[in-house]
N, C-alpha and C positions, 0 to 999 in steps of 0.2 A: 635587466636594466636597472641601473642604480638610481635610487631616489634623488641622489645628489644632482643628477643630470636634469631633473625636472624642476628644480627650485631656482628661479632667477635670483641673481644677487641684487644688491642695492645700487649697483653702478649702472651706467648707461648700456652696458652690454646685455643683450637678451640671449639666453642659451639657445644654441641651434636646435636642441630638442624641443623647445617651445614652438619654434617655427615648423618643425617636422610634424609635431602632433597637430598643430593648428591646420596645416595643409591637408592632412588626412581627414580631420573632423569636418572641414568646410566643404568636402566633396558632397556631403549630404544636402546642405542648403543649396549648393549649386545645382544638383540634380533635380531637386524639387522645384526650384525657381524656373529652370529651363523647361521642365515639364509643364508647369502651370501656365506660363506665358505662351508656350507653343500650342497647348490645347485651347486656350482662350481665343486665339486668332483662327482656329480651325473649325469652329462650331458650324459655320455655314456649310463647309465641305462634309462634315460628319452628318449633318442633316440630309444632304443630298445622297450620300453613299449608303446611309442606313435607312433611307426612306422614312424619315421621322420628321414631324413638324419641329420648327425651331423652339416652340414653347416646351416641347419634351426634351429636346437635345440640350437645352441650356442647363438642364439638371446635371449634365456631365461636369459642369463647373460648380453650380450651386450645391449639388450633393457633396462634392469634394470639400468645399469650404465649410459646410455644416458639420460634416464628419470630423473635420480638423478641429472645429470648435468643441465638439463633443469630447474629444480625447485630451485636449490641451490641459485641463485640470489634473489629469493623472500623472503628468510628467514628473512632478516633484516626488510623489509617493513611490513611483516605480524606481526612481534613482536610489532613493533611500532603502528600498526593500530588496531590489535585485542587483543594483550596481550600474553605473553609467556605461561601462564598456559592454556588458551583456545586453543592456537595452538598446544600445546603438547598433550592435551587430544584428540583433533581432529586427530593428527597424530597417536597416539596409536590406536585409534578406527578404523581408516581407514586402517592401516597396518594390523590389526587383521582381518578385513573383507576381505581385499585383499588376505591374507594368506588362508582364508577359500575358497575363489573363486579359487585360484591356485590349492588347493587340490582337488577341484571338477571338474577341467578342463577335457574335454573329447578329446581334440586334441592339437597338438603342437601349432597351431595358437591361440587357446583360452588361453592356458597357457602363451604364450608370451604376449598377450594382458593384462592379469591380473598381470603379472610380471612388465610390464611397469607402471601400476597403483601402484603397490607396490613400485617401484623405485621413483615415483613422491612423494609419502609420505615419504619413507625412506630417501630421500635426505634432508628432513627438520629436521629429528630427531637428528642427530649428532650436527648440529649447535645450535639447541635449548638446548641441554644438556650443551654445552660449554657456552652459554649465561647465563644460570641459575647459573652455577658454578662460572663464572666470577663475577656475581653480589653478591654472598653470601660469597665468599672466603675471600675478603678483603685483609689484610696483609699476610694471609696464603695461597695466591694463589698457590705458588709452591707446597706445600704439598698436597693441595686438588687436583690440576691438576695431580699430580703423581698418586693419587688414581683414578682419572677419566680415566687414561690410561688402567686400568685393563680390562674393557670389550673389548678393542681393542686387547689386548694380549690373552684373553681367546678364542675369536672367532676362530682364525686360529689354535689353539691347539685342542679344543674340537669339532669344526664344522665337520671336516673330520671324527673323531671318531663317532660322532652322526650319520652322514650320512651313514657310513659303517654299523653300527648296525641296522639302520632302513632298509636299502636295503637288509640286510641279513635275517632279522627276520620279516619284515613287508612290507606293500605296499609302493611304492614311495610317495604316497599322504601324508604319515605321516611326510615327510620332511617339509611340509607346515602346517599340522595340529598341529605339536608340538608347533607352535607359538601361538596357541589359548589360552592355559592356562596362558602363560606368558603375552600375550597382555591383557587379561581380568584382571589379577592381577595388571599389571602396570597401566591400566586405572583407576581402583578403587583406588589404592594408590595415583595416581596423583590427583584425585578429592579430597581426604580427607587429604592428607599430604601437598601438595604444597600450599603455601600462595597465596592469591589473589594479582594481580598486576594491578588492574584497574587504580590505580593512575598514572601508567606509560604509559598508552595508550595515544597516541598522534595522533590527526587528521592529516593525511599526504596524499597528492595527490599521486596517483600511477603514477610512471614514465613509462608509456607505451613505449615511444620511447627507453628508456634505456633497458627495458626488451626485446624489439624486436631486439635490437642490441647485447646484452650480452648473453642471453640464447642460441639463435641459434649458436652464435660463439663458445660457449663451447661445444655444441653437435657436430658441424662440426669439431672442433679442435680434440676432443677425437676420433671421428670416423676416421678422416684422419690419425692420428698418429697410430691408431690400424691397419689400412690397410697398411700403410707403413712398420710397424714393422713385419707384417706377410708376407712380400714379395709378396703381391698380384700382380696379373698380370696387374691390372688396375692402374698402377703407375701414369699415366697422370691425371686421375680423382682424385686420392688421393691428388696429389700435388695441383691441381686446388682447391680442397675442402679446403686444408690447407691455401692457399693464400686468399680465401674468408673469412675463420675464422679469420686470422690475420687482414685483412682489417676491419672486423666488430669490432674487439677488439680496433683497433686504432680509429675508429669512435666513439666507446663508450667512450674512454678516452677524446676525444675532446668534446663529449656531456657532460660528467661528469664535466669537467672543467667549462663549461658554466653554468650548473645547480647548481653546488656546493652541498650543503647539501640536496637539493631537489632531487638529482639524486638517482638512485637505489643503487649505491655505492658512497660514498663521497670520491672522488679522493684526497681531501685535507688530508685524513688520512696518505697518503704516503709521505707527506711533513714533517711529524714528523720522525726524524732520527731513534729513537729507534723502532718505529713501522715498518718503511720500511726495516730496517735491519732485524728485526724479520721475516717479510714476506719473504725476500730473503732466510733466513735460513730455513724456512718452505719449500720453493720450493726445495732447495738443499737437505734437509734431506729426503724428500720423493723421490727425484731422487736417492739418495744413497741407500735408503731402497729397492725400487722396482728394481733399476738397479742390485743390488746384488741378489734379488729374481729371476731375469731373468738368470743371468750368472752362479751363483753357481750350481744350479741343472743341467744345461747343461754340465758344467765342470765335475761334478761327473759322469754323464752318458757317455759322449763322450770321455773324456780324461782319467779319472781314471777307466772307464769301470765298474762302480758299477751298481748293479741291482736296479730297481725302489724301491723295499722295503728297500734296504740298503741306498739308497739315502735319503729316507724319515727319516730314523734313524739318518743319519749323519747331517741332517739339524736341529735336535732337540736342539743342543747347542745354536744355534742362538736364538731360542725361549726362552731358559732358561736365556740367557743374557738379553733379553728384559724384563724378569720378575722383574728385578731390578729397573724398572721405578719408583715405589712408593717411593724409598729412595732418588730419585733425589731432591725432595722438601727439605728434611732435609739438604742435602749437599749444596743446594743453599742458604738456610738461614744462613749456617755457613760460606761458602766460597765465595758466590756471584755468580751471573748468568754467568758472563763472564769467570771466572776461571773454573767453572764446564763445561761449553760448550766447552771451548778450550781443556780441557782434554778429553772430550767426542769425539770431532772431531779428536783429535790425536789418540785415541784408535780405532776409526772406521777405520782410514787410516791404522793403525798398523795391524788391523785384516784383511785387504784387501791385503797388500803387499806380504804375502807368495804366493799368487796365481800368482804373476809375478816374484818372485825370484827363485822359484823351477821349473826347466826345465825338459823335458823328463819324465813327468808324475811321478815324484818321490816325490811328496808332502806327507810326512808321515800322516797317519790317525790321530794320536794323535795331531799333530800340526794343522791339518785341523780343528779338533773339537775345539781346544783351540782358533784358530783364529776366528772362527764363533762366539764363546761365547764372546770374547773380542769385536768383531764388533757389536754384539747385545747390549752389555753394553754401547758402545760408542754412538751408534745412539740414545739410550734413553737419554743419558746425553746431547745431542744436542737439542732434540725436546722439552722437558719440559721447559728449561730456555727461549727459544725463545718465546714460548706461553706466559709464565709468564711476560716477559718484554713487549710484545706487549700490553697486557691488562693493565699493570700498567702504561703505558705511555699515557693513554687516559682517559677522563671523562666517568663516567658510562653511560651517555646518548648516547655515541657513541659505546657502546658494541655491539648492534645488527649489525651495519654497519661493525665494525671491525671483528666480527666473520664471516660474510659472505665473506669479503675480504680474510681473512686468509684461509678459507676453499677452496675458488676458486683457490688461488695461490698454495696451497698445492696439490690439486688434479691434477693440470696441471703439476707439477714437475715430477711426476712419469712417465706418458706417454711420456713426452718429452725425459727423460733419456732412457727409454726402447726402444723407436724408434731409437734414436741415436746409442745406443749400439747394437741393433739388426741389423741395416743397416751396421754398421762397422764390426761386427762379420761376417756377410754374405760376405762382401767384402774381409775380411782377409782370410776366408775359401777358397775363390776362388783363392787367391794368394798362400796360403800354403795348397794345396790340399793333398800333401803327408805328411804333418806334422801339423795336427790339433792343437796340443798343442801350437805352435807358434801363431796361429790365436787367441787362447784364451788369451795368454799372452799379445798380443798387445791390445786386447779389455779390459782386466783388467787394463792395463795402463791408458786407457781412463777413466775407472771408478775411478782410483786413482786421476786423474786430477780433477774430480768432487769433490772428497773428499778434495783435496787441496783448491779448491774454497770455500768449506764449512769452512775450517780453517780460511781462509782470512775473510770470512763473520762474524764468531763468535767473532773474535778479536775486531770488531766494536761494540759489545754489551756493554752497561754500566755494570760495575762489580756489582753494587748493584741496582736492579730495584727500581726506585723511584715512590712511589705511587702518582698518580695524586690527587691533593687536593680534587676533587669532586668524586673520585672513590667510596668512602664508605659512601657517604652522603645519598644514597637512598637504599631502600630494594627491594626485589623481589616483 
């Protein structure tokens, strides 16, 4: 494979090899997203089939997410030390093997153990995909990143449908066995299609101290926030766990400043205004997304008194709005990153305002659906520009570290927002016991404040992402 085929030129034409590599790379996020969403809606069935209480079986999901957080900081170091292609092949292979083991599990404890293994590998797949795309997209980063969002959108749409069909017509084990043909195909294509990247492997000492500070802090942070948002009785332990997590993060920042580029994550990345702004936007965009995913279904069920099936249908417009992600790249190339992101943040806020402006449960269904659609479009128009600006602001040698940093910041934003909103909603419900709509209106105002913070952040983006002079000088 000639390197010339991998370097996009400066025209509007994107090399077919870029699309070919991107299609293979994105099989990984597609597989993990389908798997996660299918398992999430299958917990009650798994509880029945494995004769385990729901409090235990929920660790099939929680264990996966915590294992993912544990491994996420390793992605940048592994790429530099081993190479992107080798790590991706290893991830595909181990995820497929872990899926087989999950399907063969004979008890809830065994299933949870294999799901933790699956999460450890799955936590590396999404960052690997982003790294590869960032390396090959060149000046067409926005368009290719828009295409890269498709697996993230397909998972939540088809995952529950797939799980429902399997649970109705086959054994629960096929929720995991369905990954086997995808994993085998993806592994084979990765071996034969992805170019070698041995020239980019760099001997790098492993930052053990940084890993022992950062990875446990992420696990403790996510676990404590989950406990706080679920109104767990053990509030004291959750708060203590949160304080320990924050302390470890601060210690890692101090450690990272001392070690510089040798640290697990290069803290100096955040001294670049464009990159730090993009990271803040990633945090806030995930906060807006998951905050809405928490509040809107509860609003439909408890305020509008919709049935669970009707609630699912009413949420479809939000997914349809998100399907416009792929066109964001074309809009960015024509109008610039800042303009698209500002309009997107404004649309996302506009789609949230009806939930606070209509009182006494009189929000029309037509307006509800239109608002969710507009909100979905707006969030997509915020996410893609910030990713694109972040990568265009750094040299290619820093892409692994940048991807790790962006993924960590993004994944923390959602739990922080859902915890804050859940605690505030619980407090408001206690105040407005006789009038639940008022409690939701107050909480949606808090979500709107998060949206306003997002608008303030996107205004700081450069209008035209400026490609770093060394970004396109190397290939995968």
